[in-house]
C-alpha positions in Angstrom: 89.3 45.9 132.2 90.7 43.0 134.1 89.5 40.6 131.3 91.3 42.7 128.7 94.5 42.7 130.8 94.4 38.9 131.1 93.8 38.6 127.3 96.7 41.0 126.6 99.0 38.9 128.9 98.1 35.8 127.0 98.9 37.5 123.7 102.2 38.6 125.1 103.1 35.1 126.3 102.2 33.6 123.0 104.1 36.2 120.9 107.2 36.1 123.2 107.4 32.4 123.7 110.2 31.9 121.2 112.3 34.6 122.8 111.7 33.3 126.3 112.7 29.8 125.2 115.9 31.2 123.7 116.8 32.9 127.0 116.2 29.7 128.8 118.5 27.8 126.4 121.2 30.6 126.6 121.1 30.5 130.4 121.9 26.8 130.2 124.8 27.6 127.8 126.0 30.3 130.1 126.0 28.0 133.2 128.0 25.4 131.2 130.4 28.1 130.0 131.0 29.6 133.5 131.7 26.1 134.8 134.3 25.5 132.1 135.8 28.9 132.6 136.2 28.3 136.4 138.1 25.1 135.6 140.7 27.1 133.6 143.9 28.2 135.2 144.4 31.1 132.7 141.6 33.0 131.0 142.5 35.0 127.9 140.7 37.6 125.8 139.1 34.9 123.6 137.5 33.3 126.7 136.0 36.6 127.7 134.8 37.2 124.1 132.9 34.0 124.2 131.2 35.0 127.5 130.5 38.4 126.0 128.7 36.8 123.0 126.5 34.8 125.4 125.5 37.7 127.7 124.9 40.1 124.8 122.6 37.5 123.1 120.7 37.1 126.4 120.3 40.9 126.7 119.1 41.1 123.1 116.3 38.5 123.7 115.2 40.4 126.8 115.0 43.6 124.7 113.0 41.7 122.0 110.6 40.6 124.7 110.2 44.2 125.9 109.4 45.3 122.4 106.6 42.7 122.2 105.3 43.8 125.6 105.2 47.4 124.4 103.3 46.4 121.3 100.7 44.6 123.5 100.5 46.9 126.6 101.8 50.2 125.1 104.3 50.5 128.0 107.6 48.7 129.0 108.0 45.9 131.4 110.3 47.0 134.2 111.3 43.5 135.2 112.3 42.6 131.6 114.3 45.8 131.3 116.1 45.1 134.5 117.0 41.7 133.3 118.4 43.2 130.1 120.4 45.7 132.2 121.9 42.9 134.3 123.2 41.1 131.2 124.5 44.3 129.7 126.4 45.0 132.9 127.8 41.5 132.7 128.8 42.2 129.0 130.6 45.3 130.1 132.4 43.3 132.8 133.7 40.9 130.0 134.8 43.9 127.9 136.7 45.3 130.9 138.5 42.0 131.3 139.4 42.1 127.6 140.5 45.8 127.2 140.5 47.3 130.8 139.2 50.7 131.7 142.7 52.2 132.1 142.4 55.8 131.0 146.0 56.1 129.8 146.9 55.9 126.1 150.4 54.5 126.6 150.9 50.8 127.5 153.4 48.0 127.1 153.5 44.3 126.4 152.4 43.5 130.0 149.1 45.4 129.6 146.0 43.3 128.8 145.3 45.6 125.9 148.4 44.3 124.1 147.1 40.7 124.3 143.6 41.7 123.3 144.8 43.6 120.2 147.0 40.6 119.3 144.2 38.0 119.6 140.9 39.8 118.7 140.2 41.2 115.3 140.2 45.0 115.4 136.7 45.4 113.9 135.2 42.5 116.0 136.2 44.6 119.1 134.6 47.8 117.8 131.4 45.9 116.8 131.0 44.2 120.2 131.5 47.5 122.0 129.1 49.5 119.8 126.5 46.7 120.0 126.7 46.9 123.8 126.4 50.7 123.6 123.4 50.5 121.3 121.5 48.3 123.8 122.4 50.7 126.6 120.9 53.6 124.7 117.8 51.5 124.2 117.4 50.9 127.9 118.1 54.6 128.7 115.1 55.5 126.7 112.7 53.5 128.9 113.9 54.0 132.4 112.3 56.9 134.4 114.3 60.1 133.7 116.8 60.9 136.5 116.0 57.7 138.3 118.7 55.5 139.9 118.3 53.1 137.0 119.1 55.8 134.4 122.0 57.0 136.5 123.2 53.4 136.6 123.1 53.3 132.8 125.2 56.5 132.8 127.8 54.8 135.0 127.8 51.8 132.7 128.2 54.1 129.7 131.3 55.7 131.4 132.9 52.3 131.8 132.0 51.4 128.2 133.5 54.7 126.9 136.9 53.7 128.5 136.6 50.2 127.1 135.8 51.7 123.6 138.9 53.9 123.8 141.0 50.9 124.7 139.7 48.8 121.9 141.8 51.1 119.6 145.4 50.2 119.2 147.1 53.6 119.6 150.4 52.1 118.8 149.3 51.6 115.2 146.2 53.8 114.9 147.7 56.8 113.2 149.3 54.9 110.4 146.1 52.9 109.9 144.1 56.1 109.4 146.1 56.6 106.1 143.7 56.7 103.2 145.6 53.9 101.5 144.9 51.5 104.4 142.2 48.8 104.1 138.9 49.6 105.8 140.1 53.1 106.7 136.7 54.7 106.4 135.0 52.1 108.6 137.9 52.6 111.1 137.3 56.4 111.0 133.6 55.8 111.5 134.2 53.9 114.7 136.7 56.5 115.9 134.0 59.2 115.4 131.6 57.1 117.3 134.1 57.0 120.2 134.3 60.8 120.2 130.6 61.2 120.3 130.2 58.6 123.0 132.8 60.4 125.2 131.0 63.7 124.6 127.6 62.2 125.5 129.0 60.6 128.7 130.6 63.9 129.8 127.4 65.9 129.1 125.4 63.2 131.0 127.5 63.6 134.2 127.4 67.4 133.7 123.6 67.2 133.8 123.6 64.9 136.7 125.9 67.3 138.6 123.3 70.1 138.2 120.7 67.8 139.9 122.9 66.2 142.6 125.5 69.0 143.2 127.9 66.1 144.0 131.4 66.9 143.1 132.1 63.3 142.1 129.6 63.7 139.1 131.5 66.8 137.8 134.8 65.0 138.4 133.6 62.2 136.1 132.4 64.7 133.6 135.8 66.5 133.5 137.7 63.3 133.5 135.8 62.2 130.4 136.6 65.4 128.7 140.2 65.0 129.6 140.2 61.6 127.9 138.6 63.1 124.9 141.3 65.8 124.9 144.0 63.2 125.0 142.4 61.5 122.1 142.5 64.7 120.1 146.1 65.1 121.1 146.9 61.6 119.9 145.3 62.5 116.6 146.9 65.9 116.4 143.4 67.6 116.1 144.4 71.1 117.2 141.0 72.8 116.9 139.4 70.1 118.9 142.1 70.2 121.5 141.5 73.9 122.0 137.8 73.4 122.2 138.1 70.7 124.9 140.6 72.9 126.8 138.0 75.7 126.9 135.2 73.4 128.0 137.3 71.8 130.8 138.3 75.3 132.0 134.6 76.4 132.1 133.4 73.3 133.9 136.3 73.6 136.5 135.4 77.2 137.1 131.8 76.2 137.6 132.7 73.8 140.3 134.9 76.3 142.1 132.1 79.0 141.9 129.6 76.5 143.3 131.8 75.6 146.2 132.3 79.2 147.1 128.5 79.7 147.1 127.8 76.7 149.3 
């Protein structure tokens, strides 16, 4: 059995060599980038976008390594997954620096979202956010259910949901949903993805609350639903507004009932 394990490890090292080499090269690039970034007096959205590209690439190569590991050993490598998680967390930090996690929909020229929308292509923003979300979903599949790692992924998904919302320019969004606008169907697709992501995050914290009974988890669940409701308000989606109102009322009533029983 030990001989087979050694053989499998050699197979893994051989098959993953290219990906491990790419990680090493990207880590050198990252160190150089961070040194140059530290030397700058002002850091704009495009600087953070460059850092985001690097960290997402590193995460993707760790994910590729884990897929090779699974093909050889039939299970995941926890160390590789944690490295991927680390670089996805760094990716979300860059996204926060670009778009912020401000839950409000109203902002002015002094807000960082204004600069981000002016300097970064609309669809580039959506794609970078959804790519990060795709990798997070991948990791969530392999961490132990209800473990601290999976809860950490949920917290990251909450931050990503706020970033995703802020990647949309609500000053111009309504008019850009007109069917005569360029790329309107792709824009609507990303908007629907945002709605699904907010719902999933809210449901995730609702499930966590049932396990932990910690009010902070239900607070996050309800807060996420409220952001989703405000999104429906911005889009004048009356049926969805009413549905979210009912859901929020039910969840708030659940917390009150639980507090009375405790």
